[in-house]
N, C-alpha and C positions, 0 to 999 in steps of 0.2 A: 504494500500500500504506500509506504514512504517513497519508494522508487517512482511509483506512478504519480504521486503528488509533486515530487521534485521535478519530474519531466514536464508536467503540465505547467509549472511556473517558471521555467528556465528562461534565461536570456531576455532581460528587459529591453536591451538595446535592439535586439531583433524584433521584439514585439512592437516597439515604437516605429521601426522601419516599415513593418507590415501594415500597421494602422495608417500611416501616412500614405502608403502606396494604394490602399484600398479605399481611401476617402473619395467622396464625390460631392458635387455641389448640391446645396439644399434646394428644395422646391417647396413653394407655399401651397397650402391646401386649396382645393377648389371650393367655390361657394356651394352651400347646401340650398336646394330649391325648397321653399316653404311648402308645407302640406296644405292643400286646398280643403276648405271646410265642407263637411257634409257629403262625402262621396256615396254613390249608390252601392248597395251590397254586392260583394263579389262571391261567386259560387265557391264553396269550400271544397277542400280535397276530400275525396270519398274515403270511406273506411278502408284501412289498409288490408292487404291480402294475407297478413300475418297476424297472429293473436296479439292484441294490445297488452302491454305489461301493466301490472297494477302499480299505482302510485306514480309520483312525478319522476322525471329523469334525474338521477343524481349527477351532480357535477363532480368529476373526478379531479381532485387537486394534484398539482405537481409538488415535488419535494422542495424545489427551489426555483427562484427566478420567475414565478408567475405573478401576475397582477391580480389583486383582489377586486371584487365588484366595487364600483364607485371610485376607484383610484387608477383605472386603466388609462394609459396614455393614449392620446389621439394619434392615429396613424396617417401620415401624409402619403404613404404608399398603400394601395389595397393589399391586405394580407388576410389569410385565413386564421382567425383567432380561436375557433372552436370547431371540433369535429364531433358530430353526433351520429351514433350508431344505435338507433332506436330498436332495430331488429335486424342484425346483420351477422351471420355466422355464429360465432361463439358469444357475441355481444348482445346484451339486452338492456335497453334503457340507459345507455352510457353516453356521457358527454365529456370530451377531453379538451381541456384548455391547452392551446398551443402558443408557445412563446417563440422568440427568435431562435432558440436552440432547445428542442424538445426531444428527449430520449424515452422510448417505450422499453420497459423492462418487465420481466416476469418469466415464470417457468415455461417450458415447452407446452403448447396447447392453450396458453392464456390469451391468445388472439393478437399478438404483436404484429405479425405479418398481415393479418386480416385488416387491422386498423390502417396500415399503410396502403394496402390494396384498395380500401374504400376511398382514401384520399386520392390515389392515383386514378381511380375510375371517375371520380368527380372532376378531376383535372381534364381527363379525356373528354368527358361530356361538355365541359366548358369550352373546350377547343373545337367543338363541332363533331366529335366522334358519335357514331351510332351506339345504341345500347349493346349490340352484339360485339362491337369493337371494344367498348369499355368494360364489358362483362363477358369475356369469352367462356368463363366457367360459372355462369350465373347460378346453376344448380347448387354449386358448392357454397354459395353465399346465403342460401336459405337458412334461417335460424334453426338451431337444434330443437327438435321436438315440435316444430311447426306443423300444425294439423291443417290439411286442405279443407276448403269450404265445400258447400254442396255442389259447386261447379268444378271441383278438383283443382282450385287455384291456390297457389302458394307463391310467396315472394319475400321481399325484404324492404326495409326502410332505412334511410340514411339522410344526412344533411350536414350543413356547415354554417358558420357565421363568418362573414367577411367584413372587416373594419377598414375604414379608409376616409377620404375626404367627405363622403356622403354620410358618414356615420355607420354604426353597425347594421348590417343587412343579413337576414336569415334566409337560407334556402333549404327547403325540405322536399324530399322525393320519396314516393312510394312506387316500387317496381314489382310487377308480376313476372315471376320467373317460370312458372308452370301454369297451364300447358304451353303458353306462348310467351315469349319475352316481350314486354311492353311496359311503358309508363302508364300508371293508372291514376296518378295524382302528383301534382307539383305545386309548391307554394313559395312565393317570394314575398317577404314582409319586412317592415321596418317600423320600429316603435309600436308594435301591435297592430299596425295597419297593413292590410293585405294589398300588395301591389299587383301581383299576378297569381291566379289560381286556375289550375286545370283539373279536369275530372273525366274519367272514362264513362261516357253516357251510353254508347252503343257498342257492345263487344264485337259486333259484326263488322265494324269499320276500323281501319287502321289509323285512327285519329282520336284526339281528345278535345273536349270542348274547353276553350280557354277564355278567361275574362281578365282584362287588365285595366287599371285605373286610368281614367281619362280626365275626369273633372268637368267643370262647366255644366252645360245643360245635358250632356250625354251621360256623364257619370262613369259608366263602364263600357268598354268595347269588348264584344264577344266575337270569337272566330275560331274555327278548327285549327289545330296544330298537329303535326305528325306525332305518333305515339312512340317513336323510336329515337327521338332527339330531345335534348334539354330545351324546354321552351324559353327559359331565361336567356340562353345564347341566341335565340332567334328574334328576341324583342327588338334589338337595334335595327333589324331589317323590316320590322312591321310597324314600329311606332314613329310618328313624324316629329314629335316634340313640339307640337303647336300650342299646347296648353301647359299650365303649371303642373297638372297631374301627370301628363305624359312625360314632362321633363324630369319629374321625380322618379318615375318608373325607369326611364332611360339611365339616369344617374346611378340608380341602385343596380340595374342589370349590368351596366358596363363595368361597375366596380367589381361585381362578382366574377364576370368573365375575365377581366384583367388579372385578378388574383389567381384564378384557376388555370389560365393559360400559362402563367409564369411558373411552371413546375417542371423539374427535371428528375425523373426517376433514374437512379444510378445504381447499377449492380455490376461492378467490375468482374470480368471473367478472365482470370489469368491465362487459361489455356488458349484463349483467343488473342491474347496480347503479345505472345512470344514471337510470332512469325513476322517478317517484314511485310509492310502494307503498301498498297499503291498510293501515290501522291494524290491528294484530294483537296477539299476545301479547308481542311484542318478544323472541323467542328466535331467535338467528341461525341461518340455514340453512347447510348445507355449502357452497353456492355463494355465500353472502353477498348474495343478491339483495335481501333485506329489510334491508340495512344501515341505511337511513334510519329504519325503524321501531324498530330496536334502539337507535339513537342517541337517539331520542325517549324511550325508556324509561330508558336510563342517565343522561340529562340530568336526569331528575326523581327517580330512585330511587338512583342511585349517583354522587352529586356528586363525591366524592373521585376515583374512578376515571375519571369523565368529564373531570375537570380534568387528570388524568395523560394521558389520550388526547389532549386538546387540546395539551398540552406536546409530545407525540410528533408531532402533526400539524405543529407549527412546524418540526420537523426534517425531516419527510418530504414536505411539500408546498411548492410554489413560492409565493413571495410572502408577505406578512405574514398571520399567522393569529392573530386575537384570540379566537376561540372556535369551537366546533362547535355550530351551532344547527339547529333544525328549524322548518318551517312546516306547520301542520296546519289547513287551512281547515275550517270547520264541515261535517262529514260528508264531507270530501274526503280525498284521499290525502296521505301524508306525504312531504315533500320535505326533504332534508338540505342544509345550506349551510355554507360556511366564512365566518365573520364576519371581514371584512378590517379592522375597526377603524372609528373615527369618520370620517365623510365619505367612506367607500369603499363601493361596492355589494358585497353579499354574492355569493359564487360558489356556484352550485348544483353538486352532485356530478356532474351530467351534463356539466359543462364541465371536469372534472378529467381528467388523463391516466390512462392505464392503470396505470402504476406507482404513481401517487398513490392510486388506488382500492384496489389490492391492498395497498399499505402500510397504509392506514387499516383495512381489514378484518382483516388479520393482527395489527396492533397491538391492535385491539379484543379479539380472541380471547385474546391473551396477557395483557392487563390485566384481564380480567373473570373468566371461569371458567364452570363449568357452570350457574350461575344464569341466564345470559342466552344460553346456547347450546342448540341443538336436540339435546340428548343425554339419554339415559335412564340415569342412574347408579342404583346400588342404593338404593332408598328406605328400606330397613330399616337402613341405616348412616348415621351422622352424616357430614356433608361433611368434617369434620376427620379422618375415618378413610378417606377416599378421595382418590385422586390422579388428576386428569384428564390423559390423554395426547392431545396434538394431533398428528395426522398431516398433513404438508404436503408434497405432491409438487411440486417446483419452487418452493421457498420464495422464492427470489430472482428468479423469472421476472418480467421486465419492470421490475425495480428497478435503480436506479443504485447506485454504491458507497456513497454516503451513506445511502440508504434501507436498504440491506442491513446496514450497520454499526449503524444505529439499531435495526433489528429484532433483531439479535443482542444488543444491549445490553438491550433489553426482555426478550428470552427468558432471558438470564442472570439478570436480577433476579427474574423470575417463577419460573423453574425452581429458583432457589436457595432459595425458600421451601418447596418441597416439594409445593405443592398443584397444580402444573401441570408436566407433562413434555412435551418436544417431540422428535419423531422426524421428520426432514425430509430431502428430497433437494435438493441445491444444486449450483450450477455451480462450476467450478474456482476462479474468482476469490474467491467467498465462502468456499470451503473453505480456500484459502490464507490468508486473513485469520483464519479461525476457529482454525486450528492454533496460532496464537500467543496464544489467549485461554484462560486457565485456566478449567476447568469445562465446556469444550466437547469432546465426544468426536467425532472425525472418523473414519469408517470408509471406507477407500479401496478401491474395487472396480476390477477390471480387466476389459476387454472380452474 
């Protein structure tokens, strides 16, 4: 434990250098559109296709670094501050507060991976993916012991809260997984006011009846929406913004979409990172298979951050590390190597251990950002108004204590600047060390 804490707090000078390199210009909050008085009622989300749990949803507190109700800071960048799993896999009536750096911990079977999978699925839907693309294994997300109704239907419910310039906005979703995958209810709300509500009225049609706030003499606009896509993500294409009510709906929907689109699920696969790769755009894939090509790009375009990554490699890789270099034969593939210093042969990535490769890939993600990641943030907003969230299931998988501690240090420095957030699942040893670090929120799950 002492070694872990020592590694996490090392090198104040390096920490200052990283903090300066990761800084970005501040951006002021966007104005909040006032709520029009007396809107017409909006149709409510229908009863879910899974049994409703008894009692209110408990708020699952983090061990450190989480803001309490009434004292939460306002977010100038749209970010997901709460993940709700009302009925999803092993989770029932669960609400998880998410901070800039949140770690899920718990024994095997406690639902750590399912929580991250739910977040990733919401991100996919917010980016325009279909239900089938977001939930390729929808049947596995049906809650344990869920009983089908008279029409043999079963499903799951999940949602999130997105805070930002428009204030906290809630998104709740009810999905039917059997016998056919479809959305049966969606609700977008703010301060208790329903901005969008959809419901499945006719099971024979592949659409849901939607109603969104309009204000004025109309009150509510109703129209069908497809039952395999997130209605919130479609609102900017359907709402003109001509009234105060429409502008409030647009502000809330766009805030949710921006937060969900700015997500990068990262699962480094060392077996795919060892071979030379073709020269490409230098945007890191989710499995980090093209790590060598990304290092080629950062070496030439991001000198400061490449130097920081080299500094991190000295802590996470065995032996001396003088630099991170690449070899690019004329017209050939890219090979990344560790420069071992004068008089020593370089070491190709293919010769590194599994933990070393995972460490390098995750450190690269934390030290760079959306510019070199295969992610599609909102192009209409400046990067200073967006915050990238990295999802990492098994963040410390294959890492030793020193590597895990160094990764936590990098995550704290990067997340502290606000342009990157990290939501990860970790083992008990890493979680135990993280509980003693200010700024890290640890969510403990039980099997």
